[in-house]
Gaussian input, Z-matrix of N, CA and C with variables (Angstrom, degrees):
# hf/3-21g

backbone

0 1
 N
 C     1     B1
 C     2     B2     1     A1
 N     3     B3     2     A2     1     D1
 C     4     B4     3     A3     2     D2
 C     5     B5     4     A4     3     D3
 N     6     B6     5     A5     4     D4
 C     7     B7     6     A6     5     D5
 C     8     B8     7     A7     6     D6
 N     9     B9     8     A8     7     D7
 C    10    B10     9     A9     8     D8
 C    11    B11    10    A10     9     D9
 N    12    B12    11    A11    10    D10
 C    13    B13    12    A12    11    D11
 C    14    B14    13    A13    12    D12
 N    15    B15    14    A14    13    D13
 C    16    B16    15    A15    14    D14
 C    17    B17    16    A16    15    D15
 N    18    B18    17    A17    16    D16
 C    19    B19    18    A18    17    D17
 C    20    B20    19    A19    18    D18
 N    21    B21    20    A20    19    D19
 C    22    B22    21    A21    20    D20
 C    23    B23    22    A22    21    D21
 N    24    B24    23    A23    22    D22
 C    25    B25    24    A24    23    D23
 C    26    B26    25    A25    24    D24
 N    27    B27    26    A26    25    D25
 C    28    B28    27    A27    26    D26
 C    29    B29    28    A28    27    D27
 N    30    B30    29    A29    28    D28
 C    31    B31    30    A30    29    D29
 C    32    B32    31    A31    30    D30
 N    33    B33    32    A32    31    D31
 C    34    B34    33    A33    32    D32
 C    35    B35    34    A34    33    D33
 N    36    B36    35    A35    34    D34
 C    37    B37    36    A36    35    D35
 C    38    B38    37    A37    36    D36
 N    39    B39    38    A38    37    D37
 C    40    B40    39    A39    38    D38
 C    41    B41    40    A40    39    D39
 N    42    B42    41    A41    40    D40
 C    43    B43    42    A42    41    D41
 C    44    B44    43    A43    42    D42
 N    45    B45    44    A44    43    D43
 C    46    B46    45    A45    44    D44
 C    47    B47    46    A46    45    D45
 N    48    B48    47    A47    46    D46
 C    49    B49    48    A48    47    D47
 C    50    B50    49    A49    48    D48
 N    51    B51    50    A50    49    D49
 C    52    B52    51    A51    50    D50
 C    53    B53    52    A52    51    D51
 N    54    B54    53    A53    52    D52
 C    55    B55    54    A54    53    D53
 C    56    B56    55    A55    54    D54
 N    57    B57    56    A56    55    D55
 C    58    B58    57    A57    56    D56
 C    59    B59    58    A58    57    D57
 N    60    B60    59    A59    58    D58
 C    61    B61    60    A60    59    D59
 C    62    B62    61    A61    60    D60
 N    63    B63    62    A62    61    D61
 C    64    B64    63    A63    62    D62
 C    65    B65    64    A64    63    D63
 N    66    B66    65    A65    64    D64
 C    67    B67    66    A66    65    D65
 C    68    B68    67    A67    66    D66
 N    69    B69    68    A68    67    D67
 C    70    B70    69    A69    68    D68
 C    71    B71    70    A70    69    D69
 N    72    B72    71    A71    70    D70
 C    73    B73    72    A72    71    D71
 C    74    B74    73    A73    72    D72
 N    75    B75    74    A74    73    D73
 C    76    B76    75    A75    74    D74
 C    77    B77    76    A76    75    D75
 N    78    B78    77    A77    76    D76
 C    79    B79    78    A78    77    D77
 C    80    B80    79    A79    78    D78
 N    81    B81    80    A80    79    D79
 C    82    B82    81    A81    80    D80
 C    83    B83    82    A82    81    D81
 N    84    B84    83    A83    82    D82
 C    85    B85    84    A84    83    D83
 C    86    B86    85    A85    84    D84
 N    87    B87    86    A86    85    D85
 C    88    B88    87    A87    86    D86
 C    89    B89    88    A88    87    D87
 N    90    B90    89    A89    88    D88
 C    91    B91    90    A90    89    D89
 C    92    B92    91    A91    90    D90
 N    93    B93    92    A92    91    D91
 C    94    B94    93    A93    92    D92
 C    95    B95    94    A94    93    D93
 N    96    B96    95    A95    94    D94
 C    97    B97    96    A96    95    D95
 C    98    B98    97    A97    96    D96
 N    99    B99    98    A98    97    D97
 C   100   B100    99    A99    98    D98
 C   101   B101   100   A100    99    D99
 N   102   B102   101   A101   100   D100
 C   103   B103   102   A102   101   D101
 C   104   B104   103   A103   102   D102
 N   105   B105   104   A104   103   D103
 C   106   B106   105   A105   104   D104
 C   107   B107   106   A106   105   D105
 N   108   B108   107   A107   106   D106
 C   109   B109   108   A108   107   D107
 C   110   B110   109   A109   108   D108
 N   111   B111   110   A110   109   D109
 C   112   B112   111   A111   110   D110
 C   113   B113   112   A112   111   D111
 N   114   B114   113   A113   112   D112
 C   115   B115   114   A114   113   D113
 C   116   B116   115   A115   114   D114
 N   117   B117   116   A116   115   D115
 C   118   B118   117   A117   116   D116
 C   119   B119   118   A118   117   D117
 N   120   B120   119   A119   118   D118
 C   121   B121   120   A120   119   D119
 C   122   B122   121   A121   120   D120
 N   123   B123   122   A122   121   D121
 C   124   B124   123   A123   122   D122
 C   125   B125   124   A124   123   D123
 N   126   B126   125   A125   124   D124
 C   127   B127   126   A126   125   D125
 C   128   B128   127   A127   126   D126
 N   129   B129   128   A128   127   D127
 C   130   B130   129   A129   128   D128
 C   131   B131   130   A130   129   D129
 N   132   B132   131   A131   130   D130
 C   133   B133   132   A132   131   D131
 C   134   B134   133   A133   132   D132
 N   135   B135   134   A134   133   D133
 C   136   B136   135   A135   134   D134
 C   137   B137   136   A136   135   D135
 N   138   B138   137   A137   136   D136
 C   139   B139   138   A138   137   D137
 C   140   B140   139   A139   138   D138
 N   141   B141   140   A140   139   D139
 C   142   B142   141   A141   140   D140
 C   143   B143   142   A142   141   D141
 N   144   B144   143   A143   142   D142
 C   145   B145   144   A144   143   D143
 C   146   B146   145   A145   144   D144
 N   147   B147   146   A146   145   D145
 C   148   B148   147   A147   146   D146
 C   149   B149   148   A148   147   D147
 N   150   B150   149   A149   148   D148
 C   151   B151   150   A150   149   D149
 C   152   B152   151   A151   150   D150
 N   153   B153   152   A152   151   D151
 C   154   B154   153   A153   152   D152
 C   155   B155   154   A154   153   D153
 N   156   B156   155   A155   154   D154
 C   157   B157   156   A156   155   D155
 C   158   B158   157   A157   156   D156
 N   159   B159   158   A158   157   D157
 C   160   B160   159   A159   158   D158
 C   161   B161   160   A160   159   D159
 N   162   B162   161   A161   160   D160
 C   163   B163   162   A162   161   D161
 C   164   B164   163   A163   162   D162
 N   165   B165   164   A164   163   D163
 C   166   B166   165   A165   164   D164
 C   167   B167   166   A166   165   D165
 N   168   B168   167   A167   166   D166
 C   169   B169   168   A168   167   D167
 C   170   B170   169   A169   168   D168
 N   171   B171   170   A170   169   D169
 C   172   B172   171   A171   170   D170
 C   173   B173   172   A172   171   D171
 N   174   B174   173   A173   172   D172
 C   175   B175   174   A174   173   D173
 C   176   B176   175   A175   174   D174
 N   177   B177   176   A176   175   D175
 C   178   B178   177   A177   176   D176
 C   179   B179   178   A178   177   D177

   B1=1.4585
   B2=1.5272
   B3=1.3334
   B4=1.4612
   B5=1.5228
   B6=1.3457
   B7=1.4655
   B8=1.5250
   B9=1.3302
   B10=1.4615
   B11=1.5229
   B12=1.3120
   B13=1.4619
   B14=1.5210
   B15=1.3203
   B16=1.4644
   B17=1.5337
   B18=1.3226
   B19=1.4651
   B20=1.5255
   B21=1.3144
   B22=1.4614
   B23=1.5313
   B24=1.3163
   B25=1.4652
   B26=1.5239
   B27=1.3279
   B28=1.4714
   B29=1.5262
   B30=1.3185
   B31=1.4642
   B32=1.5199
   B33=1.3239
   B34=1.4710
   B35=1.5372
   B36=1.3323
   B37=1.4645
   B38=1.5236
   B39=1.3190
   B40=1.4649
   B41=1.5296
   B42=1.3227
   B43=1.4640
   B44=1.5323
   B45=1.3207
   B46=1.4660
   B47=1.5303
   B48=1.3224
   B49=1.4637
   B50=1.5300
   B51=1.3205
   B52=1.4647
   B53=1.5201
   B54=1.3250
   B55=1.4662
   B56=1.5258
   B57=1.3309
   B58=1.4561
   B59=1.5280
   B60=1.3294
   B61=1.4672
   B62=1.5270
   B63=1.3311
   B64=1.4655
   B65=1.5233
   B66=1.3137
   B67=1.4643
   B68=1.5219
   B69=1.3369
   B70=1.4592
   B71=1.5246
   B72=1.3270
   B73=1.4622
   B74=1.5222
   B75=1.3160
   B76=1.4610
   B77=1.5219
   B78=1.3243
   B79=1.4567
   B80=1.5358
   B81=1.3197
   B82=1.4603
   B83=1.5295
   B84=1.3146
   B85=1.4671
   B86=1.5263
   B87=1.3288
   B88=1.4635
   B89=1.5224
   B90=1.3117
   B91=1.4670
   B92=1.5318
   B93=1.3308
   B94=1.4635
   B95=1.5257
   B96=1.3228
   B97=1.4602
   B98=1.5305
   B99=1.3158
   B100=1.4603
   B101=1.5268
   B102=1.3169
   B103=1.4633
   B104=1.5279
   B105=1.3277
   B106=1.4698
   B107=1.5176
   B108=1.3262
   B109=1.4648
   B110=1.5277
   B111=1.3175
   B112=1.4667
   B113=1.5255
   B114=1.3059
   B115=1.4646
   B116=1.5224
   B117=1.3207
   B118=1.4649
   B119=1.5329
   B120=1.3204
   B121=1.4681
   B122=1.5243
   B123=1.3142
   B124=1.4660
   B125=1.5218
   B126=1.3262
   B127=1.4608
   B128=1.5226
   B129=1.3220
   B130=1.4596
   B131=1.5240
   B132=1.3136
   B133=1.4649
   B134=1.5236
   B135=1.3243
   B136=1.4669
   B137=1.5260
   B138=1.3231
   B139=1.4626
   B140=1.5271
   B141=1.3259
   B142=1.4684
   B143=1.5207
   B144=1.3253
   B145=1.4606
   B146=1.5347
   B147=1.3190
   B148=1.4581
   B149=1.5309
   B150=1.3248
   B151=1.4666
   B152=1.5259
   B153=1.3125
   B154=1.4613
   B155=1.5258
   B156=1.3200
   B157=1.4609
   B158=1.5227
   B159=1.3245
   B160=1.4662
   B161=1.5169
   B162=1.3254
   B163=1.4619
   B164=1.5308
   B165=1.3284
   B166=1.4581
   B167=1.5356
   B168=1.3205
   B169=1.4661
   B170=1.5232
   B171=1.3257
   B172=1.4691
   B173=1.5371
   B174=1.3367
   B175=1.4661
   B176=1.5220
   B177=1.3413
   B178=1.4462
   B179=1.4363
   A1=110.93
   A2=116.99
   A3=120.22
   A4=111.19
   A5=116.26
   A6=120.00
   A7=110.61
   A8=115.80
   A9=119.95
   A10=110.73
   A11=116.93
   A12=121.28
   A13=110.61
   A14=115.75
   A15=120.45
   A16=110.58
   A17=116.55
   A18=120.54
   A19=111.47
   A20=116.22
   A21=120.58
   A22=110.39
   A23=116.43
   A24=120.54
   A25=111.08
   A26=117.36
   A27=121.20
   A28=110.32
   A29=117.08
   A30=120.14
   A31=111.30
   A32=117.19
   A33=120.96
   A34=111.09
   A35=116.18
   A36=120.49
   A37=110.88
   A38=116.17
   A39=120.44
   A40=111.23
   A41=116.42
   A42=120.03
   A43=111.05
   A44=116.76
   A45=120.76
   A46=111.10
   A47=116.45
   A48=119.93
   A49=111.03
   A50=116.66
   A51=119.98
   A52=110.83
   A53=116.40
   A54=120.49
   A55=110.14
   A56=117.07
   A57=121.11
   A58=110.95
   A59=116.84
   A60=120.87
   A61=109.60
   A62=116.06
   A63=120.47
   A64=110.79
   A65=116.14
   A66=120.96
   A67=112.68
   A68=116.30
   A69=120.26
   A70=113.82
   A71=117.04
   A72=121.00
   A73=110.95
   A74=114.88
   A75=119.80
   A76=111.10
   A77=116.48
   A78=121.78
   A79=109.20
   A80=116.66
   A81=121.47
   A82=112.07
   A83=117.86
   A84=121.24
   A85=111.07
   A86=116.50
   A87=120.74
   A88=110.36
   A89=116.40
   A90=120.90
   A91=110.31
   A92=116.73
   A93=120.73
   A94=111.87
   A95=116.35
   A96=120.46
   A97=111.10
   A98=117.11
   A99=120.37
   A100=112.34
   A101=117.03
   A102=120.21
   A103=109.52
   A104=116.74
   A105=120.75
   A106=111.09
   A107=117.43
   A108=120.82
   A109=111.37
   A110=116.43
   A111=120.47
   A112=110.62
   A113=116.67
   A114=120.65
   A115=111.24
   A116=116.00
   A117=120.69
   A118=110.87
   A119=116.59
   A120=119.89
   A121=111.59
   A122=117.30
   A123=120.83
   A124=110.62
   A125=116.61
   A126=120.74
   A127=110.80
   A128=117.41
   A129=121.04
   A130=111.21
   A131=116.54
   A132=120.51
   A133=110.75
   A134=116.94
   A135=120.51
   A136=110.72
   A137=116.58
   A138=120.53
   A139=111.73
   A140=116.84
   A141=120.20
   A142=109.81
   A143=116.51
   A144=120.51
   A145=110.88
   A146=116.59
   A147=120.58
   A148=110.77
   A149=117.39
   A150=121.15
   A151=110.83
   A152=117.23
   A153=121.07
   A154=110.86
   A155=116.38
   A156=120.77
   A157=110.68
   A158=115.98
   A159=119.73
   A160=111.45
   A161=117.65
   A162=121.20
   A163=110.57
   A164=115.74
   A165=120.80
   A166=111.00
   A167=116.64
   A168=119.88
   A169=110.98
   A170=118.09
   A171=121.04
   A172=111.07
   A173=115.59
   A174=120.07
   A175=110.56
   A176=113.89
   A177=121.91
   A178=115.19
   D1=-28.14
   D2=179.37
   D3=-65.47
   D4=-33.79
   D5=177.35
   D6=-63.66
   D7=-40.96
   D8=178.15
   D9=-64.27
   D10=-41.51
   D11=179.21
   D12=-62.84
   D13=-41.75
   D14=179.18
   D15=-63.69
   D16=-42.64
   D17=178.23
   D18=-66.61
   D19=-38.19
   D20=177.72
   D21=-61.17
   D22=-46.14
   D23=178.43
   D24=-61.86
   D25=-39.31
   D26=179.22
   D27=-65.16
   D28=-43.97
   D29=178.12
   D30=-60.92
   D31=-43.32
   D32=179.55
   D33=-64.68
   D34=-40.10
   D35=178.28
   D36=-65.53
   D37=-45.16
   D38=179.24
   D39=-62.71
   D40=-40.29
   D41=178.09
   D42=-63.11
   D43=-41.36
   D44=178.83
   D45=-65.05
   D46=-39.40
   D47=178.37
   D48=-66.19
   D49=-40.73
   D50=177.12
   D51=-63.64
   D52=-39.52
   D53=178.46
   D54=-63.38
   D55=-41.12
   D56=178.56
   D57=-63.33
   D58=-45.45
   D59=178.31
   D60=-61.38
   D61=-42.22
   D62=177.96
   D63=-58.07
   D64=-45.73
   D65=-177.79
   D66=-66.61
   D67=-30.05
   D68=-176.98
   D69=-92.63
   D70=-15.57
   D71=-175.16
   D72=-67.25
   D73=137.58
   D74=175.95
   D75=-97.96
   D76=-21.77
   D77=178.30
   D78=-82.30
   D79=127.69
   D80=-175.65
   D81=-62.12
   D82=-42.18
   D83=-179.41
   D84=-64.77
   D85=-40.91
   D86=178.60
   D87=-66.42
   D88=-40.65
   D89=178.57
   D90=-61.26
   D91=-45.02
   D92=178.67
   D93=-63.45
   D94=-42.66
   D95=179.98
   D96=-60.72
   D97=-48.95
   D98=-177.75
   D99=-72.15
   D100=-25.63
   D101=172.92
   D102=-66.10
   D103=-45.41
   D104=178.24
   D105=-64.45
   D106=-41.77
   D107=178.38
   D108=-61.83
   D109=-44.65
   D110=179.52
   D111=-61.31
   D112=-43.10
   D113=179.17
   D114=-64.94
   D115=-43.38
   D116=-179.26
   D117=-64.23
   D118=-45.38
   D119=-179.68
   D120=-65.90
   D121=-35.65
   D122=176.69
   D123=-65.01
   D124=-41.64
   D125=177.17
   D126=-62.91
   D127=-43.96
   D128=177.59
   D129=-60.78
   D130=-44.06
   D131=179.09
   D132=-62.33
   D133=-41.24
   D134=177.95
   D135=-61.60
   D136=-40.44
   D137=-179.97
   D138=-68.05
   D139=-39.78
   D140=176.86
   D141=-63.55
   D142=-43.73
   D143=179.95
   D144=-62.52
   D145=-42.61
   D146=178.18
   D147=-62.79
   D148=-42.12
   D149=178.18
   D150=-62.74
   D151=-38.34
   D152=177.61
   D153=-64.05
   D154=-43.96
   D155=179.49
   D156=-63.86
   D157=-43.51
   D158=179.51
   D159=-64.84
   D160=-40.89
   D161=179.56
   D162=-65.32
   D163=-39.23
   D164=179.84
   D165=-66.33
   D166=-41.79
   D167=-179.35
   D168=-72.85
   D169=-29.21
   D170=178.16
   D171=-68.66
   D172=-31.83
   D173=178.66
   D174=-73.18
   D175=-27.19
   D176=175.06
   D177=63.34

């Protein structure tokens, strides 16, 4: 479970970095790309977190 937690933290960090790059980008295409990346990584992190919660509750 610690591996999942570590990956979850990495996904959240990467998403935050992409969001920062998006906010700072002056090029429209780059801004759009990093906006999509941030959204995608956030969705992945949410799914990992949900899987962790489900696995934990299944163990009871």
